[in-house]
C-alpha positions, 0 to 999 in steps of 0.5 A, spaced: 976 885 887 973 881 893 970 874 892 964 870 895 966 863 898 960 858 898 960 854 905 954 850 903 959 843 904 961 845 911 953 847 913 951 840 909 957 836 913 955 839 920 947 837 919 950 831 917 945 831 911 947 829 903 947 834 897 941 829 894 937 830 901 938 837 901 936 837 894 929 833 895 927 838 901 928 844 897 925 841 891 932 843 887 935 839 882 942 836 884 945 839 878 943 846 880 945 845 887 952 842 886 953 848 881 951 853 886 955 849 891 961 849 886 960 857 885 959 855 878 952 859 878 952 867 877 946 868 882 941 865 887 934 867 888 932 869 895 926 864 895 932 859 894 936 862 899 930 862 903 929 854 902 936 852 903 936 856 910 929 853 912 932 846 911 939 847 914 936 851 920 941 857 918 942 864 916 944 866 909 951 869 912 952 862 914 952 860 907 956 865 904 963 869 906 966 875 903 974 875 902 978 881 899 983 880 894 
């Protein structure tokens, strides 16, 4: 079974933005955003994904990567 890799760290680094700044911009707690970043969350709402994409100026595919095995 494949898995999803979350590339939020890369996007934040590319945008020179901190996790705290992103959390503040999208109205999400640092803890929840950190859980997303580390893959501890089981899912994400489209509303949250839209807010992250808007704040980072990216597409959903920039945040997630599927790998086999």
